[in-house]
All heavy atoms as TSV, in Angstrom:
chain	resi	resn	atom	element	x	y	z
A	1	MET	N	N	23.432	179.108	-81.499
A	1	MET	CA	C	23.004	178.301	-80.532
A	1	MET	C	C	21.483	178.602	-80.268
A	1	MET	O	O	21.040	179.735	-80.141
A	1	MET	CB	C	23.769	178.516	-79.151
A	1	MET	CG	C	23.303	177.953	-77.954
A	1	MET	SD	S	24.185	178.307	-76.444
A	1	MET	CE	C	25.658	179.178	-76.887
A	2	THR	N	N	20.649	177.542	-80.080
A	2	THR	CA	C	19.281	177.825	-79.887
A	2	THR	C	C	19.036	178.258	-78.400
A	2	THR	O	O	19.767	177.951	-77.564
A	2	THR	CB	C	18.453	176.462	-80.133
A	2	THR	OG1	O	18.763	175.539	-79.184
A	2	THR	CG2	C	18.733	175.932	-81.585
A	3	SER	N	N	17.876	178.844	-78.247
A	3	SER	CA	C	17.524	179.298	-76.848
A	3	SER	C	C	17.349	178.109	-75.935
A	3	SER	O	O	17.699	178.157	-74.794
A	3	SER	CB	C	16.299	180.202	-76.896
A	3	SER	OG	O	15.191	179.537	-77.324
A	4	GLN	N	N	16.909	177.031	-76.507
A	4	GLN	CA	C	16.693	175.788	-75.756
A	4	GLN	C	C	17.983	175.255	-75.242
A	4	GLN	O	O	18.216	174.816	-74.156
A	4	GLN	CB	C	15.923	174.757	-76.567
A	4	GLN	CG	C	15.557	173.511	-75.739
A	4	GLN	CD	C	14.786	172.512	-76.688
A	4	GLN	OE1	O	14.552	172.741	-77.828
A	4	GLN	NE2	N	14.426	171.405	-75.992
A	5	LYS	N	N	19.038	175.194	-76.152
A	5	LYS	CA	C	20.362	174.725	-75.785
A	5	LYS	C	C	20.989	175.673	-74.769
A	5	LYS	O	O	21.653	175.271	-73.820
A	5	LYS	CB	C	21.199	174.628	-77.073
A	5	LYS	CG	C	22.612	174.069	-76.764
A	5	LYS	CD	C	23.305	173.773	-78.035
A	5	LYS	CE	C	24.633	173.033	-77.624
A	5	LYS	NZ	N	25.312	172.636	-78.870
A	6	ARG	N	N	20.822	176.989	-74.980
A	6	ARG	CA	C	21.369	178.000	-74.053
A	6	ARG	C	C	20.799	177.768	-72.643
A	6	ARG	O	O	21.485	177.711	-71.698
A	6	ARG	CB	C	21.074	179.446	-74.561
A	6	ARG	CG	C	21.537	180.505	-73.514
A	6	ARG	CD	C	21.372	181.861	-74.161
A	6	ARG	NE	N	22.630	182.168	-74.823
A	6	ARG	CZ	C	22.726	182.287	-76.175
A	6	ARG	NH1	N	21.733	182.283	-76.910
A	6	ARG	NH2	N	23.872	182.645	-76.707
A	7	GLU	N	N	19.518	177.554	-72.583
A	7	GLU	CA	C	18.816	177.335	-71.271
A	7	GLU	C	C	19.313	176.053	-70.641
A	7	GLU	O	O	19.528	175.932	-69.422
A	7	GLU	CB	C	17.333	177.313	-71.412
A	7	GLU	CG	C	16.790	178.749	-71.521
A	7	GLU	CD	C	17.199	179.686	-70.447
A	7	GLU	OE1	O	17.070	179.316	-69.254
A	7	GLU	OE2	O	17.583	180.809	-70.729
A	8	ALA	N	N	19.516	175.044	-71.378
A	8	ALA	CA	C	19.991	173.734	-70.882
A	8	ALA	C	C	21.451	173.869	-70.355
A	8	ALA	O	O	21.685	173.356	-69.272
A	8	ALA	CB	C	20.006	172.591	-72.046
A	9	LEU	N	N	22.286	174.583	-71.051
A	9	LEU	CA	C	23.612	174.849	-70.539
A	9	LEU	C	C	23.584	175.686	-69.327
A	9	LEU	O	O	24.338	175.398	-68.322
A	9	LEU	CB	C	24.431	175.577	-71.644
A	9	LEU	CG	C	24.973	174.682	-72.806
A	9	LEU	CD1	C	25.631	175.580	-73.873
A	9	LEU	CD2	C	25.902	173.553	-72.355
A	10	ARG	N	N	22.780	176.738	-69.317
A	10	ARG	CA	C	22.632	177.551	-67.950
A	10	ARG	C	C	22.218	176.688	-66.877
A	10	ARG	O	O	22.821	176.822	-65.732
A	10	ARG	CB	C	21.623	178.664	-68.204
A	10	ARG	CG	C	21.990	179.758	-69.095
A	10	ARG	CD	C	20.783	180.723	-69.437
A	10	ARG	NE	N	20.392	181.335	-68.146
A	10	ARG	CZ	C	20.891	182.527	-67.686
A	10	ARG	NH1	N	21.697	183.163	-68.395
A	10	ARG	NH2	N	20.399	183.051	-66.629
A	11	SER	N	N	21.207	175.808	-67.017
A	11	SER	CA	C	20.859	174.976	-65.959
A	11	SER	C	C	21.872	173.984	-65.497
A	11	SER	O	O	22.028	173.833	-64.292
A	11	SER	CB	C	19.554	174.136	-66.420
A	11	SER	OG	O	18.435	174.984	-66.682
A	12	GLN	N	N	22.612	173.445	-66.478
A	12	GLN	CA	C	23.698	172.490	-66.141
A	12	GLN	C	C	24.807	173.153	-65.348
A	12	GLN	O	O	25.228	172.597	-64.323
A	12	GLN	CB	C	24.363	171.899	-67.416
A	12	GLN	CG	C	23.432	170.825	-68.053
A	12	GLN	CD	C	24.192	170.345	-69.304
A	12	GLN	OE1	O	24.254	170.966	-70.311
A	12	GLN	NE2	N	24.715	169.061	-69.151
A	13	ILE	N	N	25.153	174.451	-65.726
A	13	ILE	CA	C	26.246	175.131	-65.050
A	13	ILE	C	C	25.766	175.403	-63.589
A	13	ILE	O	O	26.551	175.088	-62.651
A	13	ILE	CB	C	26.594	176.470	-65.856
A	13	ILE	CG1	C	27.266	176.104	-67.136
A	13	ILE	CG2	C	27.393	177.325	-64.941
A	13	ILE	CD1	C	27.416	177.386	-68.006
A	14	LEU	N	N	24.614	175.926	-63.389
A	14	LEU	CA	C	24.063	176.249	-62.152
A	14	LEU	C	C	23.927	174.973	-61.230
A	14	LEU	O	O	24.256	175.038	-60.058
A	14	LEU	CB	C	22.806	177.088	-62.225
A	14	LEU	CG	C	22.939	178.401	-62.893
A	14	LEU	CD1	C	21.545	179.040	-63.114
A	14	LEU	CD2	C	23.813	179.308	-62.049
A	15	ARG	N	N	23.453	173.915	-61.859
A	15	ARG	CA	C	23.298	172.653	-61.088
A	15	ARG	C	C	24.642	172.099	-60.553
A	15	ARG	O	O	24.776	171.771	-59.401
A	15	ARG	CB	C	22.602	171.617	-61.973
A	15	ARG	CG	C	22.347	170.338	-61.205
A	15	ARG	CD	C	21.750	169.212	-62.086
A	15	ARG	NE	N	22.444	169.012	-63.317
A	15	ARG	CZ	C	23.556	168.329	-63.523
A	15	ARG	NH1	N	24.155	167.823	-62.420
A	15	ARG	NH2	N	24.080	168.296	-64.659
A	16	LEU	N	N	25.580	172.046	-61.477
A	16	LEU	CA	C	26.886	171.518	-61.130
A	16	LEU	C	C	27.562	172.424	-59.982
A	16	LEU	O	O	28.098	171.912	-58.983
A	16	LEU	CB	C	27.856	171.506	-62.248
A	16	LEU	CG	C	27.699	170.283	-63.179
A	16	LEU	CD1	C	28.663	170.512	-64.433
A	16	LEU	CD2	C	28.117	169.090	-62.499
A	17	LEU	N	N	27.438	173.704	-60.154
A	17	LEU	CA	C	28.017	174.584	-59.095
A	17	LEU	C	C	27.253	174.411	-57.771
A	17	LEU	O	O	27.897	174.441	-56.739
A	17	LEU	CB	C	27.955	176.055	-59.551
A	17	LEU	CG	C	28.983	176.366	-60.714
A	17	LEU	CD1	C	28.622	177.801	-61.211
A	17	LEU	CD2	C	30.371	176.320	-60.124
A	18	LYS	N	N	25.969	174.280	-57.769
A	18	LYS	CA	C	25.226	174.161	-56.495
A	18	LYS	C	C	25.627	172.773	-55.873
A	18	LYS	O	O	25.795	172.761	-54.703
A	18	LYS	CB	C	23.699	174.105	-56.800
A	18	LYS	CG	C	22.879	174.003	-55.604
A	18	LYS	CD	C	21.340	174.154	-55.922
A	18	LYS	CE	C	20.554	174.052	-54.633
A	18	LYS	NZ	N	19.187	174.074	-54.930
A	19	GLU	N	N	25.770	171.745	-56.694
A	19	GLU	CA	C	26.161	170.428	-56.124
A	19	GLU	C	C	27.521	170.457	-55.543
A	19	GLU	O	O	27.826	169.830	-54.521
A	19	GLU	CB	C	26.218	169.346	-57.284
A	19	GLU	CG	C	24.785	168.997	-57.699
A	19	GLU	CD	C	24.881	168.061	-58.946
A	19	GLU	OE1	O	25.907	167.734	-59.410
A	19	GLU	OE2	O	23.758	167.698	-59.450
A	20	ARG	N	N	28.407	171.244	-56.099
A	20	ARG	CA	C	29.774	171.306	-55.622
A	20	ARG	C	C	29.954	172.126	-54.315
A	20	ARG	O	O	30.785	171.957	-53.503
A	20	ARG	CB	C	30.739	171.923	-56.642
A	20	ARG	CG	C	30.908	171.090	-57.875
A	20	ARG	CD	C	32.074	170.181	-57.834
A	20	ARG	NE	N	32.022	169.299	-58.843
A	20	ARG	CZ	C	32.557	169.350	-60.038
A	20	ARG	NH1	N	33.223	170.467	-60.436
A	20	ARG	NH2	N	32.413	168.313	-61.023
A	21	GLY	N	N	29.082	173.256	-54.256
A	21	GLY	CA	C	29.289	174.081	-53.017
A	21	GLY	C	C	29.867	175.388	-53.419
A	21	GLY	O	O	30.523	175.597	-54.484
A	22	ARG	N	N	29.712	176.291	-52.611
A	22	ARG	CA	C	30.146	177.731	-52.821
A	22	ARG	C	C	31.620	177.958	-53.166
A	22	ARG	O	O	31.922	178.699	-54.001
A	22	ARG	CB	C	29.752	178.547	-51.626
A	22	ARG	CG	C	29.939	180.049	-51.864
A	22	ARG	CD	C	29.011	180.812	-51.003
A	22	ARG	NE	N	29.237	182.248	-51.067
A	22	ARG	CZ	C	28.886	183.065	-52.050
A	22	ARG	NH1	N	28.192	182.457	-53.066
A	22	ARG	NH2	N	29.158	184.298	-52.033
A	23	GLU	N	N	32.427	177.256	-52.466
A	23	GLU	CA	C	33.882	177.516	-52.684
A	23	GLU	C	C	34.584	176.610	-53.801
A	23	GLU	O	O	35.716	176.664	-53.948
A	23	GLU	CB	C	34.682	177.350	-51.389
A	23	GLU	CG	C	34.185	178.297	-50.325
A	23	GLU	CD	C	34.470	179.746	-50.697
A	23	GLU	OE1	O	35.545	180.091	-51.282
A	23	GLU	OE2	O	33.537	180.575	-50.475
A	24	LYS	N	N	33.760	175.848	-54.418
A	24	LYS	CA	C	34.268	174.924	-55.446
A	24	LYS	C	C	34.046	175.441	-56.920
A	24	LYS	O	O	33.275	176.429	-57.085
A	24	LYS	CB	C	33.616	173.577	-55.444
A	24	LYS	CG	C	33.766	172.927	-54.048
A	24	LYS	CD	C	35.253	172.589	-53.771
A	24	LYS	CE	C	35.380	171.903	-52.422
A	24	LYS	NZ	N	36.749	171.530	-52.251
A	25	SER	N	N	34.673	174.826	-57.747
A	25	SER	CA	C	34.501	175.363	-59.247
A	25	SER	C	C	34.206	174.197	-60.178
A	25	SER	O	O	34.262	173.011	-59.797
A	25	SER	CB	C	35.784	176.023	-59.660
A	25	SER	OG	O	36.915	175.132	-59.584
A	26	ILE	N	N	33.885	174.540	-61.389
A	26	ILE	CA	C	33.748	173.509	-62.446
A	26	ILE	C	C	34.533	173.954	-63.685
A	26	ILE	O	O	34.930	175.143	-63.719
A	26	ILE	CB	C	32.299	173.306	-62.855
A	26	ILE	CG1	C	31.675	174.595	-63.381
A	26	ILE	CG2	C	31.501	172.790	-61.634
A	26	ILE	CD1	C	30.321	174.459	-64.099
A	27	CYS	N	N	34.773	172.975	-64.575
A	27	CYS	CA	C	35.510	173.271	-65.834
A	27	CYS	C	C	34.455	173.255	-66.900
A	27	CYS	O	O	33.602	172.338	-66.875
A	27	CYS	CB	C	36.646	172.334	-66.031
A	27	CYS	SG	S	37.533	172.520	-67.545
A	28	PRO	N	N	34.560	174.089	-67.949
A	28	PRO	CA	C	33.565	174.035	-69.051
A	28	PRO	C	C	33.469	172.671	-69.686
A	28	PRO	O	O	32.351	172.261	-69.989
A	28	PRO	CB	C	34.111	175.128	-70.019
A	28	PRO	CG	C	34.845	176.080	-69.133
A	28	PRO	CD	C	35.471	175.267	-68.093
A	29	SER	N	N	34.577	171.996	-69.678
A	29	SER	CA	C	34.471	170.610	-70.319
A	29	SER	C	C	33.706	169.612	-69.533
A	29	SER	O	O	33.279	168.660	-70.159
A	29	SER	CB	C	35.923	170.090	-70.492
A	29	SER	OG	O	36.516	169.797	-69.159
A	30	GLU	N	N	33.418	169.908	-68.306
A	30	GLU	CA	C	32.561	168.929	-67.540
A	30	GLU	C	C	31.082	168.889	-68.015
A	30	GLU	O	O	30.383	167.992	-67.691
A	30	GLU	CB	C	32.556	169.335	-66.066
A	30	GLU	CG	C	33.925	169.119	-65.383
A	30	GLU	CD	C	33.950	169.490	-63.945
A	30	GLU	OE1	O	33.290	168.803	-63.185
A	30	GLU	OE2	O	34.548	170.478	-63.617
A	31	LEU	N	N	30.738	169.890	-68.746
A	31	LEU	CA	C	29.373	169.946	-69.308
A	31	LEU	C	C	29.252	169.136	-70.601
A	31	LEU	O	O	28.128	168.951	-71.118
A	31	LEU	CB	C	28.928	171.293	-69.533
A	31	LEU	CG	C	28.446	172.033	-68.211
A	31	LEU	CD1	C	29.554	172.521	-67.402
A	31	LEU	CD2	C	27.488	173.160	-68.587
A	32	LEU	N	N	30.387	168.773	-71.190
A	32	LEU	CA	C	30.332	168.085	-72.518
A	32	LEU	C	C	30.755	166.677	-72.273
A	32	LEU	O	O	31.542	166.283	-71.322
A	32	LEU	CB	C	31.335	168.728	-73.469
A	32	LEU	CG	C	31.139	170.181	-73.715
A	32	LEU	CD1	C	32.271	170.786	-74.552
A	32	LEU	CD2	C	29.774	170.410	-74.315
A	33	LEU	N	N	30.208	165.796	-73.119
A	33	LEU	CA	C	30.467	164.306	-72.932
A	33	LEU	C	C	31.429	163.766	-74.072
A	33	LEU	O	O	31.360	164.319	-75.199
A	33	LEU	CB	C	29.159	163.566	-73.050
A	33	LEU	CG	C	28.125	163.866	-72.064
A	33	LEU	CD1	C	26.781	163.192	-72.356
A	33	LEU	CD2	C	28.567	163.577	-70.699
A	34	GLY	N	N	32.174	162.843	-73.725
A	34	GLY	CA	C	33.035	162.156	-74.747
A	34	GLY	C	C	33.762	163.083	-75.684
A	34	GLY	O	O	34.555	163.955	-75.301
A	35	GLU	N	N	33.650	162.730	-76.941
A	35	GLU	CA	C	34.398	163.543	-77.979
A	35	GLU	C	C	33.963	164.928	-78.101
A	35	GLU	O	O	34.766	165.765	-78.524
A	35	GLU	CB	C	34.194	162.767	-79.300
A	35	GLU	CG	C	34.861	161.415	-79.414
A	35	GLU	CD	C	34.676	160.804	-80.731
A	35	GLU	OE1	O	34.326	161.509	-81.733
A	35	GLU	OE2	O	34.893	159.561	-80.828
A	36	ASP	N	N	32.806	165.319	-77.533
A	36	ASP	CA	C	32.359	166.737	-77.544
A	36	ASP	C	C	33.391	167.599	-76.825
A	36	ASP	O	O	33.440	168.797	-77.010
A	36	ASP	CB	C	30.977	166.903	-77.015
A	36	ASP	CG	C	29.932	166.464	-77.867
A	36	ASP	OD1	O	30.189	166.253	-79.086
A	36	ASP	OD2	O	28.768	166.294	-77.367
A	37	LYS	N	N	34.072	167.078	-75.869
A	37	LYS	CA	C	35.090	167.787	-75.141
A	37	LYS	C	C	36.196	168.367	-75.976
A	37	LYS	O	O	36.859	169.265	-75.679
A	37	LYS	CB	C	35.693	166.930	-73.947
A	37	LYS	CG	C	34.662	166.587	-72.909
A	37	LYS	CD	C	35.335	165.834	-71.802
A	37	LYS	CE	C	34.280	165.443	-70.739
A	37	LYS	NZ	N	34.799	165.114	-69.495
A	38	GLN	N	N	36.398	167.686	-77.080
A	38	GLN	CA	C	37.416	168.162	-78.055
A	38	GLN	C	C	36.847	169.162	-79.111
A	38	GLN	O	O	37.602	169.680	-79.866
A	38	GLN	CB	C	38.004	166.969	-78.758
A	38	GLN	CG	C	38.621	165.930	-77.838
A	38	GLN	CD	C	39.659	166.475	-76.903
A	38	GLN	OE1	O	40.517	167.251	-77.323
A	38	GLN	NE2	N	39.597	166.161	-75.702
A	39	ASN	N	N	35.571	169.442	-79.080
A	39	ASN	CA	C	34.890	170.246	-80.010
A	39	ASN	C	C	35.044	171.704	-79.623
A	39	ASN	O	O	34.330	172.153	-78.663
A	39	ASN	CB	C	33.434	169.840	-80.192
A	39	ASN	CG	C	32.703	170.638	-81.269
A	39	ASN	OD1	O	32.862	171.801	-81.425
A	39	ASN	ND2	N	31.909	169.919	-81.997
A	40	LYS	N	N	35.872	172.413	-80.231
A	40	LYS	CA	C	36.086	173.884	-79.840
A	40	LYS	C	C	34.846	174.705	-79.892
A	40	LYS	O	O	34.641	175.606	-79.059
A	40	LYS	CB	C	37.193	174.467	-80.587
A	40	LYS	CG	C	38.588	173.858	-80.306
A	40	LYS	CD	C	39.725	174.496	-81.035
A	40	LYS	CE	C	40.981	173.736	-80.735
A	40	LYS	NZ	N	42.156	174.409	-81.264
A	41	ALA	N	N	34.004	174.478	-80.862
A	41	ALA	CA	C	32.801	175.308	-81.022
A	41	ALA	C	C	31.811	175.006	-79.831
A	41	ALA	O	O	31.271	175.985	-79.334
A	41	ALA	CB	C	32.115	174.955	-82.397
A	42	LEU	N	N	31.685	173.772	-79.490
A	42	LEU	CA	C	30.833	173.473	-78.355
A	42	LEU	C	C	31.330	174.066	-77.050
A	42	LEU	O	O	30.655	174.562	-76.215
A	42	LEU	CB	C	30.617	171.961	-78.242
A	42	LEU	CG	C	29.768	171.274	-79.259
A	42	LEU	CD1	C	29.750	169.806	-79.013
A	42	LEU	CD2	C	28.368	171.816	-79.238
A	43	MET	N	N	32.704	174.006	-76.928
A	43	MET	CA	C	33.332	174.502	-75.714
A	43	MET	C	C	33.121	176.026	-75.551
A	43	MET	O	O	32.894	176.544	-74.538
A	43	MET	CB	C	34.868	174.213	-75.748
A	43	MET	CG	C	35.556	174.619	-74.432
A	43	MET	SD	S	35.080	173.684	-73.007
A	43	MET	CE	C	35.946	172.231	-73.288
A	44	GLU	N	N	33.183	176.683	-76.794
A	44	GLU	CA	C	32.973	178.184	-76.799
A	44	GLU	C	C	31.504	178.432	-76.464
A	44	GLU	O	O	31.273	179.427	-75.810
A	44	GLU	CB	C	33.291	178.679	-78.137
A	44	GLU	CG	C	33.377	180.195	-78.139
A	44	GLU	CD	C	34.332	180.744	-77.133
A	44	GLU	OE1	O	35.427	180.232	-76.899
A	44	GLU	OE2	O	33.968	181.824	-76.591
A	45	GLU	N	N	30.564	177.632	-76.802
A	45	GLU	CA	C	29.208	177.842	-76.393
A	45	GLU	C	C	29.058	177.750	-74.879
A	45	GLU	O	O	28.396	178.623	-74.312
A	45	GLU	CB	C	28.299	176.773	-77.057
A	45	GLU	CG	C	28.056	176.992	-78.557
A	45	GLU	CD	C	27.128	175.977	-79.236
A	45	GLU	OE1	O	26.612	175.130	-78.523
A	45	GLU	OE2	O	27.026	176.019	-80.425
A	46	VAL	N	N	29.657	176.754	-74.217
A	46	VAL	CA	C	29.607	176.669	-72.773
A	46	VAL	C	C	30.256	178.000	-72.221
A	46	VAL	O	O	29.700	178.558	-71.216
A	46	VAL	CB	C	30.379	175.441	-72.247
A	46	VAL	CG1	C	30.473	175.488	-70.811
A	46	VAL	CG2	C	29.744	174.200	-72.790
A	47	ARG	N	N	31.392	178.360	-72.708
A	47	ARG	CA	C	32.011	179.594	-72.169
A	47	ARG	C	C	31.118	180.842	-72.310
A	47	ARG	O	O	31.070	181.687	-71.426
A	47	ARG	CB	C	33.382	179.848	-72.832
A	47	ARG	CG	C	34.435	178.768	-72.400
A	47	ARG	CD	C	35.733	179.191	-72.990
A	47	ARG	NE	N	36.815	178.224	-72.556
A	47	ARG	CZ	C	37.417	177.431	-73.426
A	47	ARG	NH1	N	37.221	177.466	-74.692
A	47	ARG	NH2	N	38.310	176.545	-72.915
A	48	THR	N	N	30.515	180.877	-73.455
A	48	THR	CA	C	29.629	182.016	-73.737
A	48	THR	C	C	28.480	182.097	-72.699
A	48	THR	O	O	28.073	183.195	-72.190
A	48	THR	CB	C	28.994	181.981	-75.159
A	48	THR	OG1	O	30.112	182.059	-76.060
A	48	THR	CG2	C	28.078	183.110	-75.445
A	49	VAL	N	N	27.882	181.007	-72.452
A	49	VAL	CA	C	26.778	180.933	-71.505
A	49	VAL	C	C	27.338	181.243	-70.076
A	49	VAL	O	O	26.669	181.958	-69.325
A	49	VAL	CB	C	26.033	179.568	-71.483
A	49	VAL	CG1	C	25.082	179.390	-70.387
A	49	VAL	CG2	C	25.414	179.389	-72.878
A	50	ALA	N	N	28.474	180.737	-69.755
A	50	ALA	CA	C	29.086	181.051	-68.400
A	50	ALA	C	C	29.336	182.588	-68.304
A	50	ALA	O	O	29.109	183.182	-67.301
A	50	ALA	CB	C	30.423	180.286	-68.270
A	51	LYS	N	N	29.797	183.204	-69.349
A	51	LYS	CA	C	29.983	184.611	-69.332
A	51	LYS	C	C	28.697	185.400	-69.165
A	51	LYS	O	O	28.687	186.372	-68.407
A	51	LYS	CB	C	30.778	185.135	-70.620
A	51	LYS	CG	C	32.154	184.643	-70.683
A	51	LYS	CD	C	32.771	185.171	-72.027
A	51	LYS	CE	C	34.141	184.547	-72.297
A	51	LYS	NZ	N	34.659	184.900	-73.670
A	52	GLU	N	N	27.711	184.916	-69.805
A	52	GLU	CA	C	26.393	185.522	-69.625
A	52	GLU	C	C	25.910	185.433	-68.196
A	52	GLU	O	O	25.419	186.452	-67.531
A	52	GLU	CB	C	25.317	184.866	-70.503
A	52	GLU	CG	C	25.544	185.130	-71.961
A	52	GLU	CD	C	24.615	184.206	-72.808
A	52	GLU	OE1	O	23.765	183.497	-72.346
A	52	GLU	OE2	O	24.708	184.349	-74.086
A	53	LEU	N	N	26.063	184.300	-67.517
A	53	LEU	CA	C	25.762	184.046	-66.138
A	53	LEU	C	C	26.692	185.044	-65.241
A	53	LEU	O	O	26.072	185.548	-64.308
A	53	LEU	CB	C	25.945	182.624	-65.757
A	53	LEU	CG	C	24.862	181.713	-66.241
A	53	LEU	CD1	C	25.286	180.221	-66.095
A	53	LEU	CD2	C	23.504	181.877	-65.536
A	54	ALA	N	N	27.830	185.143	-65.534
A	54	ALA	CA	C	28.713	186.006	-64.742
A	54	ALA	C	C	28.302	187.444	-64.975
A	54	ALA	O	O	28.361	188.215	-63.952
A	54	ALA	CB	C	30.195	185.808	-65.219
A	55	SER	N	N	27.959	187.842	-66.132
A	55	SER	CA	C	27.528	189.244	-66.364
A	55	SER	C	C	26.292	189.526	-65.561
A	55	SER	O	O	26.042	190.719	-65.152
A	55	SER	CB	C	27.257	189.476	-67.853
A	55	SER	OG	O	28.405	189.366	-68.559
A	56	GLU	N	N	25.447	188.558	-65.357
A	56	GLU	CA	C	24.194	188.718	-64.554
A	56	GLU	C	C	24.430	188.710	-63.027
A	56	GLU	O	O	23.552	188.886	-62.282
A	56	GLU	CB	C	23.257	187.593	-64.960
A	56	GLU	CG	C	22.796	187.688	-66.342
A	56	GLU	CD	C	22.030	186.406	-66.776
A	56	GLU	OE1	O	21.745	185.554	-65.961
A	56	GLU	OE2	O	21.792	186.248	-68.000
A	57	GLY	N	N	25.708	188.249	-62.726
A	57	GLY	CA	C	26.009	188.226	-61.268
A	57	GLY	C	C	25.616	186.939	-60.683
A	57	GLY	O	O	25.724	186.685	-59.521
A	58	ALA	N	N	25.212	185.802	-61.554
A	58	ALA	CA	C	24.852	184.608	-61.021
A	58	ALA	C	C	25.985	183.736	-60.658
A	58	ALA	O	O	25.831	182.851	-59.759
A	58	ALA	CB	C	23.953	183.915	-62.002
A	59	ILE	N	N	27.103	183.912	-61.273
A	59	ILE	CA	C	28.321	183.087	-61.010
A	59	ILE	C	C	29.497	184.081	-61.140
A	59	ILE	O	O	29.402	185.147	-61.585
A	59	ILE	CB	C	28.553	181.940	-61.939
A	59	ILE	CG1	C	28.773	182.377	-63.383
A	59	ILE	CG2	C	27.333	180.980	-61.887
A	59	ILE	CD1	C	29.216	181.280	-64.349
A	60	GLU	N	N	30.680	183.579	-60.670
A	60	GLU	CA	C	31.924	184.296	-60.797
A	60	GLU	C	C	32.884	183.368	-61.486
A	60	GLU	O	O	33.004	182.236	-61.200
A	60	GLU	CB	C	32.481	184.618	-59.401
A	60	GLU	CG	C	33.711	185.390	-59.480
A	60	GLU	CD	C	34.190	185.794	-58.136
A	60	GLU	OE1	O	34.473	184.894	-57.279
A	60	GLU	OE2	O	34.355	186.960	-57.846
A	61	ILE	N	N	33.516	183.939	-62.523
A	61	ILE	CA	C	34.475	183.135	-63.344
A	61	ILE	C	C	35.903	183.396	-62.774
A	61	ILE	O	O	36.232	184.623	-62.675
A	61	ILE	CB	C	34.391	183.470	-64.805
A	61	ILE	CG1	C	33.033	183.059	-65.414
A	61	ILE	CG2	C	35.540	182.736	-65.593
A	61	ILE	CD1	C	32.792	183.397	-66.826
A	62	CYS	N	N	36.619	182.444	-62.474
A	62	CYS	CA	C	37.929	182.491	-61.835
A	62	CYS	C	C	38.908	181.680	-62.655
A	62	CYS	O	O	38.513	180.626	-63.256
A	62	CYS	CB	C	37.941	182.030	-60.427
A	62	CYS	SG	S	36.835	183.000	-59.343
A	63	GLN	N	N	40.158	182.152	-62.600
A	63	GLN	CA	C	41.267	181.312	-63.027
A	63	GLN	C	C	42.387	181.412	-62.047
A	63	GLN	O	O	42.612	182.444	-61.551
A	63	GLN	CB	C	41.751	181.807	-64.437
A	63	GLN	CG	C	40.797	181.560	-65.554
A	63	GLN	CD	C	41.306	181.985	-66.952
A	63	GLN	OE1	O	42.064	182.969	-66.980
A	63	GLN	NE2	N	40.877	181.335	-68.009
A	64	SER	N	N	42.837	180.258	-61.690
A	64	SER	CA	C	43.916	180.227	-60.625
A	64	SER	C	C	43.314	180.810	-59.332
A	64	SER	O	O	44.153	181.428	-58.598
A	64	SER	CB	C	45.244	180.797	-61.048
A	64	SER	OG	O	45.723	180.205	-62.230
A	65	GLY	N	N	42.035	180.647	-59.063
A	65	GLY	CA	C	41.413	181.061	-57.829
A	65	GLY	C	C	41.202	182.584	-57.783
A	65	GLY	O	O	40.711	183.142	-56.790
A	66	LYS	N	N	41.382	183.325	-58.887
A	66	LYS	CA	C	41.137	184.803	-58.902
A	66	LYS	C	C	40.023	185.112	-59.967
A	66	LYS	O	O	40.103	184.619	-61.041
A	66	LYS	CB	C	42.394	185.522	-59.198
A	66	LYS	CG	C	43.414	185.375	-58.157
A	66	LYS	CD	C	44.696	186.079	-58.421
A	66	LYS	CE	C	45.741	185.850	-57.379
A	66	LYS	NZ	N	46.976	186.432	-57.658
A	67	ALA	N	N	39.137	186.035	-59.599
A	67	ALA	CA	C	38.126	186.488	-60.525
A	67	ALA	C	C	38.822	187.160	-61.729
A	67	ALA	O	O	39.838	187.816	-61.590
A	67	ALA	CB	C	37.238	187.506	-59.892
A	68	VAL	N	N	38.266	186.908	-62.888
A	68	VAL	CA	C	38.776	187.405	-64.111
A	68	VAL	C	C	37.928	188.501	-64.752
A	68	VAL	O	O	36.718	188.469	-64.563
A	68	VAL	CB	C	39.107	186.357	-65.175
A	68	VAL	CG1	C	40.214	185.389	-64.608
A	68	VAL	CG2	C	37.874	185.604	-65.500
A	69	ASP	N	N	38.473	189.320	-65.523
A	69	ASP	CA	C	37.770	190.362	-66.298
A	69	ASP	C	C	37.158	189.610	-67.496
A	69	ASP	O	O	37.905	189.081	-68.380
A	69	ASP	CB	C	38.786	191.376	-66.723
A	69	ASP	CG	C	38.104	192.513	-67.559
A	69	ASP	OD1	O	36.896	192.448	-67.936
A	69	ASP	OD2	O	38.736	193.521	-67.825
A	70	LEU	N	N	35.886	189.707	-67.645
A	70	LEU	CA	C	35.209	189.009	-68.771
A	70	LEU	C	C	35.581	189.583	-70.043
A	70	LEU	O	O	35.535	188.750	-71.027
A	70	LEU	CB	C	33.713	189.150	-68.568
A	70	LEU	CG	C	33.107	188.497	-67.254
A	70	LEU	CD1	C	31.522	188.665	-67.315
A	70	LEU	CD2	C	33.413	186.930	-67.247
A	71	ALA	N	N	36.044	190.750	-70.128
A	71	ALA	CA	C	36.416	191.270	-71.480
A	71	ALA	C	C	37.784	190.844	-71.960
A	71	ALA	O	O	38.066	190.780	-73.119
A	71	ALA	CB	C	36.474	192.876	-71.374
A	72	THR	N	N	38.608	190.241	-71.030
A	72	THR	CA	C	39.900	189.886	-71.460
A	72	THR	C	C	40.223	188.460	-71.117
A	72	THR	O	O	41.242	187.932	-71.417
A	72	THR	CB	C	40.994	190.709	-70.695
A	72	THR	OG1	O	40.888	190.553	-69.244
A	72	THR	CG2	C	40.867	192.223	-71.062
A	73	ILE	N	N	39.249	187.645	-70.682
A	73	ILE	CA	C	39.406	186.303	-70.304
A	73	ILE	C	C	39.869	185.452	-71.531
A	73	ILE	O	O	39.427	185.724	-72.650
A	73	ILE	CB	C	38.070	185.697	-69.773
A	73	ILE	CG1	C	38.303	184.346	-69.134
A	73	ILE	CG2	C	36.995	185.745	-70.673
A	73	ILE	CD1	C	37.219	183.769	-68.320
A	74	LYS	N	N	40.798	184.488	-71.212
A	74	LYS	CA	C	41.212	183.607	-72.275
A	74	LYS	C	C	41.125	182.122	-71.754
A	74	LYS	O	O	41.344	181.950	-70.554
A	74	LYS	CB	C	42.688	183.940	-72.676
A	74	LYS	CG	C	42.808	185.224	-73.369
A	74	LYS	CD	C	44.237	185.485	-73.825
A	74	LYS	CE	C	44.270	186.803	-74.413
A	74	LYS	NZ	N	45.396	186.990	-75.314
A	75	GLY	N	N	40.883	181.250	-72.720
A	75	GLY	CA	C	40.879	179.842	-72.306
A	75	GLY	C	C	39.748	179.360	-71.461
A	75	GLY	O	O	38.808	179.974	-71.051
């Protein structure tokens, strides 16, 4: 993934979360359009960037409303 693409994904994630508000969440697929939502490689890129943001403390990754361990997260 290029640094430009990584920065674009970071910006999209942070923008969507800001628009939704503090107690709301987003799904990685919301950053992808149309058939890209079925592309596992692209979905993994979104997840990778989200994990980077979580590692920096910029966001929290949750599943079923609970924070998850980034080392063991699935899906």
